[in-house]
TORVEXTI-493631 format. One record per atom (N, C-alpha, C): z, y, x. Coordinates in steps of 0.05 Angstrom, whole numbers, plus 5000, padded with zeros to 4 digits. Each point is the difference from the previous one (the first is absolute). Layout:
<rs>
ZYX;...
</rs>
This chain:
<rs>
285930986541;502450094986;501749774990;498749794991;501549774991;501749885022;498749995025;501449885022;502550175007;499750274999;502250175005;502249974980;499249964975;501949974978;501749755004;498849795011;501549765005;501950035024;499150155021;501650035024;502650164995;499850194982;502450174995;502249844988;499549854978;502249834989;501149815021;498249885017;501049815020;501850145020;499350255008;501750155018;502750064988;499950084974;502550054986;501849754998;498649784994;501549744998;501349935027;498550055022;501149945027;502550175005;499850264994;502350185004;502449914983;499549934975;502249914983;501349755010;498449805009;501149765011;501650055025;498950175018;501450065025;502650144994;500050194982;502550144994;502149814987;499049834983;501749804988;501349825021;498449925019;501049825021;502150155017;499450255007;501950155015;502650044985;499850074974;502450034984;501649744998;498549784997;501349744998;501649945024;498950055024;501449955025;502350185004;499650264996;502150205005;502349984980;499449914976;502149994980;501449724999;499449835019;501149735001;503050015004;501449794992;502949995002;500949965029;502450085005;501249955027;500849715003;501149894977;500949725000;498749854977;499149765006;498949834979;501449735001;501149924978;501549754998;499149844976;499549745004;499649814978;502549824999;501450004977;502349834996;499049754985;500549775012;499149754989;502349844989;500049954974;502449904986;499549704992;502049845007;499949714993;500749974970;498149914984;500549954972;499749704993;500349835021;499749714995;502549904986;499749774987;502249874987;501949875021;502649994994;501350054975;500750304995;499550175019;500550294996;502950085006;501449845016;502750085008;500050265015;501550194991;500250265013;497950204992;498249924981;497850184993;501050264988;502049984983;501150254988;501050195021;501349905021;500950175021;497750125016;497949855003;497650105014;498750224984;499949964974;498850214983;501550265003;502749994998;501650245002;499650145027;499949845021;499750115027;497350145004;497949874990;497350125003;499850254983;501150004976;500050254984;501550225014;502249935012;501650205014;498550125024;498749835015;498650115024;497650164992;498749934977;497850164991;500950274991;502450024988;501050264992;500850175024;500549885023;500850155024;497650085017;497649894993;497650065017;499250284996;499050125022;499050285000;497250024988;499350244992;497450054987;497849955020;500550045026;497949975020;499849715011;501549824989;500049725009;498749824979;498349825009;498649824982;501549734998;500749934976;501449754995;498649854977;499449755006;498949824979;501649745000;499849864977;501449754997;498149784992;500349775013;498449774995;502049764995;499349824983;501749764995;498649765011;501549795006;498849745006;501649784986;498549784993;501249784985;498049894980;499549745002;498149884981;499149735011;497649914992;498949755009;498750045027;500549815019;498950035027;497050035000;499050225012;497250045003;498650124976;501550064978;498750114976;499650305003;498050114988;499550295002;502350174990;501749894982;502150164989;502749965014;500049875024;502649955012;501150255014;498550225000;501150265009;498450224987;501250234995;498650224987;501650265005;498550215003;501350275002;500950084972;502550094997;501050084974;500650294998;500150145022;500550295000;498750135024;498450214995;498650135022;501350255010;502250094988;501450245008;502949994991;501850165011;502849984993;500650044970;498450184987;500550064972;499349774981;498549795011;499349774984;502049775003;501750025020;501749775008;502049924979;501450194988;502149944982;499149824977;497950084987;499049844977;498949735009;498450015022;498649755009;502149795010;501950095015;501949825011;501949894978;500650174981;501749924978;498849784983;497449975000;498649804984;499749735015;500949985025;499649765015;501749774990;498949765002;501549764993;499249785020;501749805002;499649795021;498349774989;498149915017;498449774994;498549905025;499349755000;498449895021;501449965027;498449945020;501149945027;499950265017;501549995023;500150235018;497550005017;498150174992;497450035014;500150245019;501950005018;500550245016;497750065019;498849805012;497850055019;497650134986;499349904977;497850134985;500750294993;502650054993;500850274994;499850185024;500749915024;499850165024;497150065007;498349804998;497250045006;498750204981;500849984974;498950204981;501150285005;502550015009;501250265006;498650135024;499249845020;498550105022;497350124991;498849864981;497550104989;500450274985;502450044990;500650264987;499750235019;500349955026;499850215020;497250025012;498149824991;497649965015;497550134988;500250124976;497750114987;499050255014;497450064995;498850245013;501550254991;500850024975;501350244991;503049964996;501149805014;502849954998;501550225016;502150114988;501550215013;502349895016;499449945025;502149905018;501850225008;502449935008;501950195010;499350105028;500350265004;499350125026;502249945021;502549954990;502249945019;500849715001;499849864977;501149734999;498849854976;499349745005;499049834979;501649745001;501049914977;501849775000;499849844975;500349745003;500349824977;502849905001;501550024977;502749904998;500049774980;500649775010;500049764983;502949944991;500449974974;502749934990;499849714990;501449825014;499949714993;502749924989;499949854978;502549894989;500149705003;497849885008;499949705001;499749905028;499450165020;499549915027;497150025006;498949825016;497250025009;498149914978;497450015007;497949934981;500249714991;499749954974;500249734989;497449855001;497850145009;497449874999;499049915027;501750025021;499249915026;502549915016;499649795016;502149915018;499550105029;497650125003;499350105027;500450305001;502650075005;500650295001;498750145024;499849855022;498750125024;497050064994;498749814986;497250054993;499750234980;501950014981;500050224980;500350275013;501950015019;500450255014;497650085016;498649805012;497650065016;497850114982;499849894975;497950104982;500550294993;502650074998;500750284994;499350185024;500849915024;499450165024;497050035004;498549784994;497050025002;498950204980;501150014976;499050194980;500650295009;502350045012;500750275010;498150085023;499449815018;498250065022;497250064990;499149844980;497350044989;499850274987;502150094987;499950254986;500650245018;500949945025;500650215019;502350174991;502149874988;502250154989;502449995018;501350235004;502650025013;502150004977;500849764992;501649974976;502549835006;502350104991;502549865004;500749834976;500849755004;500849834978;502949935004;501750084980;502849955001;500749824976;501849815004;500849824979;503050034994;500750024975;502750014991;500649764983;501949845008;500949774984;502450084983;499749974974;502150084981;501149754987;502649955005;501449764989;498449755005;498849985024;498549765007;502049785007;499549754990;501849785007;500249965030;502349925009;500549985029;498049825014;499349774987;498249815012;497150095002;499450244988;497250105001;499850255017;502250105010;500050245016;498549975026;500449765013;498749965026;497050014998;498849884980;497150004997;499050294996;501550154984;499150284995;500250165025;502149965016;500350155025;497849935020;499149745000;497949925017;497350134992;499650034974;497550124990;499750285010;502250155000;499950285009;502550065017;499550085025;502350055017;501650244990;498750194987;501450234989;501049934972;502049844998;501049914974;502950094996;500650124977;502750094993;500949844976;502549934999;501149864977;502150184986;499950004973;501950154984;501149814979;502650024995;501249814981;500950144974;500250275000;500750144976;497950204993;500050084974;498050194991;500350275014;502550085005;500450265014;498949995028;500549775014;498949985027;496950005000;498849874980;497150004998;498950284996;501450164984;499150284996;500050165026;502149965015;500250155025;497949915020;499649735002;498049905018;497250104992;499350004975;497450104991;499850305004;502250144996;499950295004;499350065029;501249855019;499450045028;497149935007;498949784988;497349915007;497950164986;500550114977;497950134984;500250305001;502450125000;500350284998;500650125028;498350175011;500550115026;502550175001;501749965021;502350175004;501850014976;500549774988;501849994976;502850065008;501350214988;502850065006;501949784991;499449874978;501749794990;500049765019;497649935010;499949785018;501350075027;499750255009;501350075025;503049994998;501150074977;502950014997;501149724999;498449804992;501149734998;498249805015;499250095024;498149855015;501149755013;502649944997;501249775012;498949744990;498949994976;498949754990;497149975005;498650205011;497250005002;499149865026;497949864999;498949865023;502049825014;501449834986;501749815014;498349795013;501349845017;498649775012;499049824978;497549915002;498849844978;501749764992;501249865019;501649764995;501949975023;502349894996;501949965023;498649855023;500550095024;498749885023;502049965023;499149855020;501449995025;497949985022;500950045025;498150005022;500849795021;498149915016;500649815021;498450075025;501049905023;498750045025;499949745016;497649945010;499749795020;499150135026;499549855020;499050125025;497250124997;498649934978;497350104997;499450124973;501950004981;499550104973;502350164990;499450224987;501950154983;498949984972;501749904981;499149954973;501950094979;498950054976;501650084976;499549784979;502249914988;499849784981;501050104973;498549934979;500950044973;499849734986;502249914988;500049744988;499749795022;497949844998;499449795019;497550075017;498950244997;497650075014;500450215021;498649975023;499850215020;497950204990;500850244991;498150184988;498950215020;501250025023;499050185021;501049905027;498350035020;500949925027;498350155021;501250015024;498750135022;500449835025;497849975015;500249855026;501550185020;502049885013;501750155019;500549835024;500950135022;501149865023;502950065001;501649824988;502950044999;501449775014;498949935023;501149775015;502950045008;500950255001;502850055006;501750004975;498849994976;501549964975;501950224993;499250265004;501950214994;500150064970;502050164992;500950034973;497950064979;500749944976;498250044976;501750134979;499050224988;501550144979;498250114979;501250074977;498750174980;501050285004;498250194993;501050284999;502050034977;501550215001;502250044980;498950014971;497650104997;498950024973;498449754992;500149795017;498649744995;497050024999;498950225010;497150054998;498549865023;501349965023;498749895023;501849795013;498749805014;501449835019;498950065027;501749965021;499050075027;501549835020;498649965023;501149845022;498850105026;501650005021;499050085026;498549765013;497650055009;498349805013;499350095028;498449845014;499250075027;498250245001;498750074978;498150224999;500950254985;502549994989;501050224985;501749904976;500150164979;501549934977;498049924978;500149754992;498249904979;501350064973;498550104981;501050064973;498249894979;501249944977;498549934976;501050164977;498250144985;500750144976;500449794978;502549974990;500649794981;498650044973;499350254994;498850064974;496949965001;498750095022;497149975001;499149775018;501949885015;499449795019;498450095024;499850265004;498650115023;501649955026;498649935021;501349955026;499450225019;501750045019;499850225019;501649945025;499150105023;501549985025;500550285010;502650055007;500850275009;500749985030;498550145017;500850005029;502850125004;501649885017;502750105004;500749995030;498050005017;500649985029;501249725006;502150005015;501349755007;502649964983;499850084974;502449974983;500849714998;502649954999;501149734999;500949924972;500950204985;501049954973;499350244982;499949954974;499650224980;501849944976;501050214987;501849974978;499250194978;501049954976;499550184977;501850245003;498950234990;501550255003;500350154974;499349874977;500150134974;497250044989;499749954974;497450024987;498049815013;497650115007;498049845015;500050065030;502150145009;500150085028;501349785017;498849965024;501149815019;500650155026;501849885016;500850125026;499849805022;499450105024;500149835024;500650185024;500549885022;500650145025;497649995018;499150245008;497950035021;501550095025;500949805016;501850075022;502650074989;500950255005;502550104990;499750184975;497550024990;499450184979;499849854973;501750084981;499949894973;497550114986;498349824991;497450084988;499849904972;498950154981;499749924972;497150034991;499449854979;497450014987;500249934971;498850164983;499949944971;497549834994;500549754994;497749814996;498550074974;501250144982;498750074974;497950215004;500150155022;498150215006;498049905020;497649934991;498049895018;499250195023;500450264995;499250205020;502350085018;502449894995;502450085015;499849905029;501250165018;500149925028;503049965007;500549825020;502849965008;501350275008;502550034993;501550245005;502349945019;500250145023;502249975018;502450144989;502249864998;502550114990;502050055023;502249865000;502150055020;499449855026;500850125022;500049875026;502849895005;500249745004;502649875002;500649955030;502450095008;500949965028;497850075020;499250255001;497850085017;500449945030;502549985009;500549955028;500149715007;499849834980;500149715006;497449905011;500149865022;497649895013;500149704999;497749884992;499949714999;499849885028;501749805006;500049865025;500549714995;497949854996;500449724991;501349835020;499850075026;501449845020;503050034998;501050224989;502850044995;500849964971;498149884985;500449944972;500450254982;498950235009;499850234983;497249984986;500049884977;497549944986;499350224980;497549994990;499250214981;501850004975;500250244988;501550024975;498749834979;501749924981;499049844977;501050134974;498250034981;500750104974;500649754982;502349994988;501049764986;499750024970;500550234988;499950034971;499750294993;499250054975;499750284991;500550024971;500850244991;500450064972;500050304996;498250104982;499950284992;499950195024;498549925021;499750175023;502149965021;502149844995;502049945020;499349745014;500349995026;499349765015;502349895017;500149745003;501949875018;498549915025;500950105023;498549955025;501949865020;499049805015;501649865020;498950065028;501950055019;499250045028;501149765016;498249825008;500849765015;500750075029;502550065005;500950085027;502049815011;500449774987;502149825009;499249825023;502049885014;499449835023;499249724992;500149934974;499549724992;497049945001;499349765007;497349915000;499049954972;501850014981;499349944972;499750264983;500250235014;499450254987;502350164989;502449895000;502350144989;502250025020;502050174995;500150184977;498050245003;499350114977;498250245000;501650234989;499350245008;501150244988;498450094976;501450054978;498750074975;500150304995;497950114988;499850284993;498950034972;501150204986;499050074974;498450265002;497549994992;498350245001;499650114972;501150244995;499850124974;497350134995;499350064975;497450124994;499550265014;502250155006;499750265014;499749975030;500049755010;499749955029;502649975014;502250044986;502649965013;500549715008;500949955024;500549735010;503049965004;501149814986;502949945001;500449735012;501749975021;500649745011;501849844982;499549744998;501749824984;501549805017;499650015026;501449825018;498549755006;501149825017;498749755007;500249794978;498149825000;500049784981;501949785009;500749824981;501649775006;498249785013;501149825016;498549785010;498350075024;498849795012;498450045024;497049944995;499249994974;497349954992;498950254986;497550075005;498950234987;500049984969;500450224987;499950014971;497249904990;500049824981;497449904990;499750024970;501650174988;499750064971;501950224992;499150184983;501750224991;499050104973;501950124984;499350104974;501950224992;499050214988;501750214988;500849924972;502450084992;500949954973;498550194981;499749934974;498550174982;501050284998;502750045003;501150274999;499950155026;499049875021;499750125026;502650055015;502249894990;502650065013;500749805022;498749785001;500649805020;497549865009;500249865022;497749845010;501249745010;498549784996;500749745010;498149915021;501049885021;498249895021;500949725008;498149855011;500549735008;500049985031;502049895011;500149955028;501249725005;500349935026;500949735006;501450005027;501649795003;501349955026;498849745012;498750025023;498749785012;501849885022;500649734997;501749875020;498549775013;497849904989;498649785011;497549944985;498449805008;497549954988;500249944970;502349884992;500449934972;502150184987;501750115017;502450144990;499450304998;499150084977;499550294995;500750054971;502050174996;500950054973;499250284991;498750024977;499150264990;502150114980;500050264997;501850134981;498750254990;501050094977;499150254987;502250205004;499250245010;501950215005;499450244982;502050124988;499750244983;500850255015;498550214996;500750265012;500450204977;502350134999;500550224981;498750255013;497950104988;498550225013;501550265000;502050034982;501650245000;501950015024;501249785006;502049995022;498949875026;497949854997;498949855023;501549745006;502049934984;501649765005;498349754994;500349805018;498649754997;502049784993;499149824982;501749774992;498349754998;500949795013;498649744999;500749864974;498149924985;500649864974;501149725006;501549894981;501349745004;497949785007;501049805014;498249785007;499249854975;497449934998;499149844978;499849715009;500149814981;499849725007;502549895013;499749805017;502349865012;501150155024;502650025002;501250145022;499549865027;499649744999;499749855025;497149975009;498150144987;497249975008;499550115028;498249875014;499350095027;497950225001;498249994981;497950204999;499350084972;498850244997;499250094974;497850215003;498550054979;497950205001;499850144972;499750265001;499450154976;497050075001;498449864984;497150035002;499150264987;501550114981;499250254987;502550124988;500050264999;502250154987;498850234984;501050054976;499050214983;502050074979;499750244988;501650084977;498449974975;501349894979;498849994974;500150294988;498350054980;500150274988;502750094990;501749814992;502750074990;502050045022;499149985026;501850045022;501249755012;499549774989;501049755010;498649935026;501649945021;498949925026;499449705000;497549935007;499149724999;498949925027;500249745006;498849895025;499149724996;498149915017;499349725002;501449895025;501849804996;501849915021;499849705003;500349915025;500349715005;501749965025;501249765003;501749945024;499749715007;501049945024;499749735011;502249935020;500149755008;501749905021;498449935025;501250025023;498749935025;501349765013;498649875018;501249785016;502250115017;501849825008;502350095016;499250145025;497749945011;499150135025;499050284996;499950094975;499050274995;497249994989;498949784996;497349974988;499049725003;498149914986;498650154979;501449994974;498750114979;501150004973;500249724990;502349934988;500449734990;499749974970;501050204986;499849994970;500250274988;498850034977;500150254984;502449994982;501750205002;502350014982;499550164975;498450225003;499250164977;497050045002;498449884982;497150055000;499450294992;497650095006;499250274992;500550044971;501450214994;500750064972;500850294996;499950094975;500750274994;503050044998;501150205014;502850074998;500250304993;502150064985;500550284992;502850085006;500450255008;502750105008;501450114976;502549904997;501750114978;502750085013;501950084983;502550095011;501549795017;499649754994;501449795014;498449875023;497650105005;498449905021;497249914991;498749845016;497349904994;500249764981;498350004980;499949774981;497149914997;499649735001;497349894997;499250024971;497550074996;498950024973;497649814997;500149844979;497749834994;499849765018;497749864998;499549775016;499150075028;500449825019;499150055027;497050065001;499150175018;497250065003;499650295009;497950055014;499350275009;498250124979;501150144980;498550104978;500950284992;498250164990;500650264989;498850034972;501550104981;498950054974;498250255000;497649974989;498150224998;500450134973;500349844979;500550094973;501249764985;501150044976;501149774986;498049774997;500749765009;498349774998;497949995022;500150185020;498050015021;501450045027;499749805018;501350015026;497949945022;500550115024;498649935024;501849815016;499049775008;501649805013;498849925026;501649995022;499149905026;501149725005;498349835010;500949735008;499149955028;501849905017;499349955028;497749805002;498250065019;497849815005;501049755014;502250035016;501249775014;502950075006;501549815010;502950045004;500650235019;498350045020;500650215020;497650205001;498349994981;497650175000;500850294992;499150195015;500650284994;498350114978;497849874993;498350094978;500749854974;499250124978;500849904974;497649974982;500349844979;498249994978;501050174978;498350154987;500750194979;499149894973;501850014981;499449914972;500750234981;498450024979;500750164976;501249814980;502450074990;501349844979;500150164975;498549914980;499850134974;501149824979;502250084988;501349844979;500649715010;500949985025;500849755011;497849835013;497550084997;497749865011;499150145026;499849845022;499350125025;497049955007;498750215010;497249995009;499950105028;498849845018;499850085028;498250245003;500850205016;498550245005;498850015028;501749935020;499050025028;501749835019;498749925021;501449885023;500550215021;501849935019;500350175024;501250284994;501650024980;501150264992;502450075019;499950245011;502250095018;501850214987;499150124977;501750194986;498950044972;501850074981;499150084974;501850224990;499050154981;501550244990;499850014969;502250084988;500150044971;500850294995;498650154982;500850274995;502850014987;501650195009;502750024988;500350254984;
</rs>
């Protein structure tokens, strides 16, 4: 009887534990988020952080688990991070009592936050688990090895077997510390105002937030201004002076390099397809495109290319998306290279509209070409032949979509080839050659790049030279590579000579020739007037506009 009396309580205990476990699992939250707050000295922006965290806690749903942890103190001390609120209803009082002290012990805070998800009875989210780090000072103050610190975090995640997302928000972070923070976490967002911080946190912490959706324009911006470059073997993305992402490519033909309209991706046509880099996550990808020769932006994250005569699009932001065949252009046109009827070329795109060239001219240099405008609905409108006897080698739509600029040239000899920029009014189809830049008596010139600034100003990189009396070779440079902009009175040179594009205030990408006649260039990042070499053998670079 005694043995039976013991077995009954044990059986009851087993049932109670099992039921408790089942209840614990079934009643778990859909979303679990740990918000990690920087309370290190001097505490710049801490009041704004407090308000934003209180706000997001008030917007959290009853079925979502939200806790708050702080970091800041002496490096390696047990108190350099601590959980201060275990549920949304505790946040207001706990966050309100925070004060700034110590150093930024961000890595210890993240490791402890991972442990918050790792307990046997920890209620993880059934749909999503995330750590949101709010930093006001930049990266961790206790280590100079950010790569090693990130590895320790990834190792802790792997050891715990957690599918956990870590997002970093920099709030009023000094400009010189943003780069380090972006390197620590590829998914980094920066906010400069308290209102922006509230919206960013609302998006990251509160599922399907209507306020965030209504003002989503500031959410998930590019971590830091960037530009891209292409060599015959590398596609890379540069932030500051560092190449932060790159992909091995075969781009021996050196075809175009662009950003998508939303600045989310860079892409270039290579021998094996279209190489892309996600500027936010640094993920690389190759998209098969048949024998496509060129690709252009088409709005948002969508790119376009020609598969034969068929305009094809793909949304790079959708990893599961497949290429979509759109309009068929000139279906009766047959390629005959012996008669110089060459494949169609796509030159530029904007908001689903594309500029296409049909190389049907008798010239050995590719021009003139017949231009066509392909509308988003598939309508194809002829724009007439191009100027000059050289194929178009650059084109850009104006920001308002009312005009397009293209670069062509007249070839008269080995040295004597003059380039010009032509404008097309898309409403009327009228073409007008812009005034000659530089010296009127120059024998040759080249427009290395043409683009529109966001305010609608047309810009180009232009240079010119003189030739020997016999028609060649080049004897002297009359206008070195430099930035020119079109105004009412014609082209005007801006700034000092040089092949450079501004990425952001105080930050430029600069190309320098490897040799007097070398077609490849050395690429430099210029930050506040100081140049740092990035790469040799650059054949193209791109700046988001």
